[in-house]
VOMILO-489562 format. One record per residue: residue in three letters; x, y, z negated of N, C-alpha, C in turn. Coordinates in nm, 2 decimals, m for minus. Layout:
// residues N
voza  nX  nY  nZ  caX  caY  caZ  cX  cY  cZ
ALA  X  Y  Z  X  Y  Z  X  Y  Z $
...
// end
This chain:
// residues 86
voza  nX  nY  nZ  caX  caY  caZ  cX  cY  cZ
MET  m1.49  m1.10  m1.71  m1.36  m1.05  m1.75  m1.25  m1.12  m1.68 $
ARG  m1.26  m1.25  m1.66  m1.15  m1.32  m1.60  m1.13  m1.29  m1.46 $
ILE  m1.24  m1.26  m1.39  m1.23  m1.22  m1.24  m1.17  m1.09  m1.23 $
GLN  m1.20  m0.99  m1.32  m1.14  m0.86  m1.31  m0.99  m0.87  m1.34 $
THR  m0.95  m0.95  m1.44  m0.81  m0.97  m1.47  m0.74  m1.03  m1.35 $
ARG  m0.80  m1.12  m1.28  m0.74  m1.18  m1.16  m0.72  m1.08  m1.05 $
GLN  m0.82  m0.99  m1.04  m0.81  m0.89  m0.93  m0.70  m0.79  m0.96 $
VAL  m0.69  m0.75  m1.09  m0.58  m0.66  m1.13  m0.45  m0.72  m1.10 $
ALA  m0.43  m0.85  m1.14  m0.31  m0.92  m1.12  m0.27  m0.93  m0.97 $
GLN  m0.37  m0.96  m0.88  m0.35  m0.96  m0.74  m0.31  m0.82  m0.69 $
ALA  m0.37  m0.72  m0.74  m0.34  m0.58  m0.69  m0.20  m0.55  m0.73 $
VAL  m0.16  m0.58  m0.85  m0.02  m0.55  m0.90  0.08  m0.63  m0.81 $
ILE  0.05  m0.75  m0.78  0.15  m0.83  m0.69  0.16  m0.76  m0.55 $
LEU  0.04  m0.72  m0.50  0.05  m0.65  m0.37  0.12  m0.52  m0.37 $
VAL  0.11  m0.44  m0.48  0.18  m0.32  m0.50  0.33  m0.35  m0.51 $
ALA  0.37  m0.45  m0.58  0.51  m0.49  m0.59  0.57  m0.53  m0.46 $
ILE  0.49  m0.61  m0.38  0.54  m0.65  m0.25  0.56  m0.52  m0.16 $
GLY  0.46  m0.43  m0.16  0.46  m0.32  m0.07  0.58  m0.22  m0.11 $
VAL  0.61  m0.21  m0.24  0.72  m0.12  m0.28  0.85  m0.19  m0.26 $
ALA  0.86  m0.32  m0.29  0.99  m0.39  m0.28  1.04  m0.40  m0.13 $
LEU  0.95  m0.41  m0.04  0.99  m0.43  0.10  0.99  m0.30  0.18 $
SER  0.95  m0.19  0.12  0.94  m0.06  0.19  1.08  m0.01  0.23 $
PRO  1.19  m0.02  0.16  1.31  0.03  0.20  1.37  m0.04  0.32 $
PHE  1.33  m0.17  0.34  1.38  m0.25  0.45  1.30  m0.25  0.58 $
THR  1.18  m0.21  0.57  1.09  m0.22  0.69  1.05  m0.09  0.74 $
SER  1.08  0.02  0.68  1.03  0.15  0.72  1.13  0.21  0.83 $
PHE  1.08  0.28  0.92  1.16  0.35  1.02  1.09  0.48  1.06 $
PRO  1.17  0.58  1.09  1.12  0.71  1.12  1.06  0.73  1.26 $
ILE  0.94  0.79  1.27  0.88  0.83  1.40  0.84  0.98  1.38 $
GLY  0.91  1.07  1.43  0.88  1.21  1.41  0.90  1.25  1.27 $
ILE  0.80  1.30  1.20  0.82  1.34  1.06  0.78  1.24  0.97 $
ALA  0.72  1.13  1.02  0.67  1.02  0.93  0.77  0.91  0.92 $
LYS  0.76  0.83  0.81  0.84  0.71  0.80  0.73  0.60  0.80 $
VAL  0.73  0.53  0.92  0.63  0.42  0.94  0.67  0.30  0.86 $
ASN  0.58  0.24  0.79  0.61  0.12  0.72  0.51  0.01  0.75 $
PRO  0.55  m0.09  0.84  0.45  m0.19  0.87  0.41  m0.28  0.75 $
THR  0.50  m0.30  0.65  0.47  m0.37  0.54  0.35  m0.31  0.46 $
GLN  0.34  m0.18  0.46  0.23  m0.11  0.39  0.10  m0.15  0.46 $
HIS  0.10  m0.15  0.59  m0.02  m0.19  0.66  m0.06  m0.33  0.64 $
PHE  0.04  m0.42  0.64  0.01  m0.56  0.61  m0.05  m0.58  0.47 $
VAL  0.01  m0.51  0.37  m0.05  m0.51  0.23  m0.19  m0.46  0.23 $
ASN  m0.21  m0.35  0.30  m0.35  m0.29  0.31  m0.45  m0.39  0.36 $
ILE  m0.42  m0.46  0.46  m0.51  m0.56  0.52  m0.53  m0.67  0.42 $
VAL  m0.42  m0.73  0.37  m0.44  m0.84  0.27  m0.52  m0.79  0.15 $
GLY  m0.49  m0.67  0.10  m0.57  m0.62  m0.01  m0.72  m0.60  0.02 $
ALA  m0.75  m0.56  0.14  m0.89  m0.54  0.18  m0.96  m0.67  0.19 $
VAL  m0.89  m0.77  0.25  m0.95  m0.90  0.26  m0.97  m0.97  0.13 $
LEU  m0.87  m0.97  0.05  m0.88  m1.04  m0.08  m0.97  m0.97  m0.19 $
LEU  m0.95  m0.83  m0.19  m1.01  m0.76  m0.31  m1.12  m0.66  m0.27 $
GLY  m1.13  m0.62  m0.14  m1.23  m0.52  m0.10  m1.17  m0.39  m0.07 $
PRO  m1.25  m0.30  m0.01  m1.19  m0.17  0.04  m1.15  m0.08  m0.07 $
TRP  m1.22  m0.08  m0.19  m1.19  0.02  m0.29  m1.06  m0.02  m0.36 $
TRP  m1.04  m0.15  m0.38  m0.91  m0.20  m0.44  m0.80  m0.17  m0.34 $
ALA  m0.82  m0.19  m0.21  m0.71  m0.17  m0.11  m0.68  m0.02  m0.11 $
LEU  m0.78  0.07  m0.13  m0.76  0.21  m0.13  m0.67  0.25  m0.25 $
ALA  m0.70  0.19  m0.37  m0.62  0.21  m0.49  m0.47  0.16  m0.47 $
ILE  m0.46  0.04  m0.41  m0.33  m0.02  m0.39  m0.25  0.07  m0.30 $
ALA  m0.31  0.12  m0.19  m0.24  0.21  m0.09  m0.20  0.34  m0.16 $
ALA  m0.28  0.40  m0.25  m0.25  0.52  m0.32  m0.13  0.50  m0.41 $
ILE  m0.13  0.39  m0.48  m0.02  0.36  m0.58  0.11  0.34  m0.50 $
ILE  0.11  0.26  m0.39  0.23  0.23  m0.32  0.28  0.36  m0.26 $
GLY  0.19  0.45  m0.21  0.23  0.58  m0.15  0.30  0.67  m0.25 $
ALA  0.24  0.67  m0.37  0.30  0.75  m0.48  0.44  0.70  m0.52 $
ILE  0.45  0.57  m0.53  0.58  0.51  m0.57  0.68  0.53  m0.46 $
ARG  0.64  0.51  m0.33  0.73  0.54  m0.22  0.78  0.68  m0.22 $
ASN  0.69  0.77  m0.24  0.73  0.91  m0.24  0.83  0.94  m0.36 $
ALA  0.80  0.88  m0.48  0.89  0.90  m0.59  1.03  0.85  m0.57 $
LEU  1.03  0.74  m0.50  1.16  0.68  m0.47  1.24  0.74  m0.35 $
GLY  1.16  0.83  m0.27  1.22  0.89  m0.16  1.22  0.81  m0.03 $
VAL  1.14  0.70  m0.03  1.14  0.61  0.08  1.03  0.65  0.18 $
GLY  0.93  0.73  0.13  0.81  0.76  0.21  0.80  0.91  0.22 $
THR  0.70  0.96  0.30  0.67  1.10  0.32  0.53  1.12  0.27 $
LEU  0.48  1.24  0.27  0.35  1.27  0.22  0.24  1.21  0.32 $
LEU  0.28  1.18  0.44  0.19  1.11  0.53  0.16  0.97  0.49 $
ALA  0.22  0.92  0.39  0.19  0.78  0.34  0.05  0.78  0.28 $
PHE  0.01  0.90  0.22  m0.12  0.90  0.16  m0.24  0.89  0.25 $
PRO  m0.25  0.99  0.35  m0.36  0.98  0.44  m0.36  0.85  0.53 $
GLY  m0.24  0.82  0.58  m0.23  0.70  0.67  m0.26  0.57  0.60 $
GLY  m0.20  0.55  0.48  m0.22  0.43  0.41  m0.36  0.42  0.35 $
MET  m0.41  0.52  0.30  m0.54  0.51  0.23  m0.65  0.50  0.33 $
ILE  m0.65  0.58  0.44  m0.76  0.56  0.54  m0.75  0.43  0.60 $
GLY  m0.63  0.38  0.63  m0.61  0.25  0.69  m0.66  0.14  0.60 $
ALA  m0.63  0.15  0.47  m0.67  0.05  0.38  m0.82  0.05  0.37 $
PHE  m0.89  0.16  0.36  m1.03  0.17  0.35  m1.10  0.11  0.47 $
LEU  m1.05  0.14  0.59  m1.11  0.09  0.71  m1.08  m0.06  0.74 $
ALA  m0.98  m0.11  0.68  m0.94  m0.25  0.70  m1.05  m0.34  0.64 $
// end
């Protein structure tokens, strides 16, 4: 139980970092808004928590970025595939 609580807490912190830094680090390339912070969070999440946690973190960050208008729909396939492969 304690390990799962720690993993959830780490995931929440990574989501907060990814969302908080996304307005400052994203830049447009074509129709996509590239966010290097998202990729950094994906790699850190995959190393610390594993690929499935990183996939969930990327999905949550992508949804929040789209809700805030900071991201595009390309945040989902790019972030989630990159997180799983990390």
